[in-house]
C-alpha positions in Angstrom: 24.3 6.8 -3.5 26.3 7.5 -0.4 25.2 5.9 2.9 24.1 9.3 4.2 22.1 9.9 1.0 20.5 6.5 1.2 19.6 7.0 4.8 18.0 10.4 4.0 16.1 8.8 1.1 14.7 6.1 3.3 13.7 8.7 5.9 11.9 10.9 3.4 10.1 7.8 2.0 8.9 6.6 5.4 7.8 10.1 6.3 5.8 10.4 3.1 4.2 7.0 3.8 3.3 8.1 7.2 1.6 11.4 6.3 0.1 10.4 3.0 -1.2 7.0 4.1 -1.9 7.2 7.9 -1.4 10.4 9.7 -1.7 13.6 7.6 -3.1 15.4 10.6 0.2 14.8 12.5 1.6 17.7 10.5 -1.6 19.5 9.8 -1.7 18.3 6.2 -5.0 18.2 4.4 -5.6 15.4 1.8 -8.5 15.7 -0.6 -11.1 13.0 -0.8 -8.9 11.1 -3.3 -5.8 11.3 -1.1 -4.0 14.0 -3.0 -1.8 16.6 -1.1 -0.4 19.8 -2.5 3.4 19.4 -2.6 4.0 23.0 -1.5 1.6 22.6 1.5 3.3 19.2 2.3 6.8 20.9 2.3 5.5 23.8 4.4 3.7 21.6 7.0 6.6 19.1 7.1 9.1 22.0 7.7 7.0 23.4 10.5 7.1 20.0 12.2 10.9 19.5 12.0 11.1 17.6 8.7 12.4 20.0 6.0 11.8 18.6 2.6 12.7 19.8 -0.9 10.7 19.3 -4.1 13.8 17.5 -5.5 13.8 15.0 -2.6 10.1 14.3 -2.9 10.3 13.8 -6.7 13.3 11.6 -6.3 11.4 9.3 -3.9 8.5 9.1 -6.2 10.7 8.3 -9.2 12.9 5.7 -7.5 10.4 3.9 -5.2 10.9 0.2 -6.1 7.3 -0.4 -5.1 5.9 2.8 -6.8 4.3 3.8 -3.5 3.5 7.3 -4.6 2.1 9.1 -7.7 2.1 12.7 -9.0 -1.0 14.1 -10.6 -0.8 15.3 -14.2 0.1 18.8 -13.1 3.1 17.6 -11.0 1.8 19.8 -8.1 0.0 17.1 -6.1 1.2 13.8 -4.6 -0.6 10.8 -3.1 0.1 7.3 -1.9 -1.0 4.6 -4.4 -2.5 2.3 -1.7 -2.1 1.2 1.9 -4.2 4.0 3.5 -5.6 3.7 7.0 -7.3 7.1 6.6 -10.6 7.1 4.7 -10.0 8.1 1.1 -11.4 7.1 -2.3 -8.6 6.2 -4.8 -11.2 6.4 -7.6 -10.4 2.9 -8.7 -13.0 1.0 -10.8 -13.7 -2.7 -10.1 -11.5 -4.9 -12.4 -11.6 -8.6 -13.3 -8.7 -10.2 -11.4 -6.5 -13.1 -12.5 -7.8 -16.5 -11.5 -5.2 -16.6 -8.7 -3.6 -13.9 -6.6 -1.1 -14.2 -3.8 -0.9 -12.8 -0.2 2.4 -12.7 1.7 2.3 -12.8 5.4 4.2 -14.1 8.4 3.7 -17.8 9.1 2.6 -16.9 12.7 -0.5 -15.3 11.1 -1.8 -18.6 9.6 -4.0 -19.7 12.5 -5.9 -16.4 12.5 -6.2 -16.4 8.8 -7.5 -20.0 8.9 -10.2 -18.9 11.3 -11.1 -15.5 9.9 -9.7 -15.2 6.4 -7.9 -12.1 5.3 -9.0 -8.8 6.8 -7.6 -5.3 6.0 -6.6 -4.6 9.6 -5.9 -0.9 9.9 -5.8 -0.4 6.1 -8.8 0.1 3.8 -8.2 -3.0 1.8 -6.5 -6.4 1.8 -3.5 -6.2 -0.5 -2.8 -9.1 -3.0 0.1 -9.6 -5.2 0.1 -10.8 -8.8 2.9 -13.3 -8.2 4.3 -15.5 -5.5 7.8 -13.8 -5.6 6.3 -10.4 -4.7 4.1 -12.0 -2.0 7.2 -13.8 -0.5 9.0 -10.4 -0.3 6.0 -8.9 1.4 5.8 -11.8 3.9 9.5 -11.5 4.7 8.9 -8.0 6.1 6.7 -9.6 8.8 8.8 -12.6 9.8 9.2 -16.1 8.3 7.1 -15.7 5.1 4.1 -17.7 4.2 2.6 -17.3 0.7 -1.2 -17.8 0.4 -3.0 -18.5 -2.9 -6.2 -16.6 -3.2 -8.9 -17.9 -5.6 -9.6 -14.4 -6.9 -11.5 -15.6 -10.0 -13.9 -17.7 -7.8 -14.3 -14.7 -5.5 -15.2 -12.4 -8.3 -17.7 -14.9 -9.7 -19.3 -15.0 -6.2 -19.7 -11.2 -6.3 -16.6 -9.8 -4.6 -15.0 -6.8 -6.1 -11.3 -6.3 -6.9 -9.4 -3.1 -7.7 -6.0 -2.6 -9.3 -3.9 0.2 -7.8 -1.7 2.3 -10.0 1.4 0.3 -8.8 0.0 -3.2 -9.6 -1.2 -4.2 -6.2 -4.7 -5.9 -6.2 -7.1 -4.6 -3.5 -10.3 -6.2 -2.1 -12.3 -5.6 1.1 -11.7 -9.0 2.6 -10.9 -12.6 1.6 -13.1 -15.3 3.3 -11.1 -18.4 4.4 -12.9 -20.6 1.9 -11.1 -18.8 -1.0 -7.6 -19.2 0.5 -5.3 -22.1 -0.1 -3.3 -22.3 3.2 -0.2 -24.2 4.0 -0.7 -27.4 5.9 -0.5 -27.0 9.8 
């Protein structure tokens, strides 16, 4: 991929994340209650707001996203983000039994707040948890010097907390109280 093509690919991916996860109204796009958007409507609204998209570009981003951020419906006519929404949608996920331990990657500067309050979703609908420490490290690195937290997901589930598994393998839960988190020493 040429540098120009790679830059365009990143721009399209970031744009899709913005309008499918956070601000569909920014371009007048309507998501259904499960977060699906009609691809033709997405292309039309995006074009009206200065971001011309082709179906080929959209399908390429969906197919090549290393984090599998997006999904197509069975008809191939609708698109949605797999998780990470700050707009209120129902992904239609059923509660699942999590592994005994999950991981959360964050910046080390967030540790004092997490120690006091646990993990909260912030602007998103859910707290995101990774199935392995390597993925959590990569997530944490996006926010600064990474810190990887171990979450006692099995104990949480036994205590009545629900977990969901998104289509791209990210575990979701409403919040993680501090007593279920193994934090690095201060």
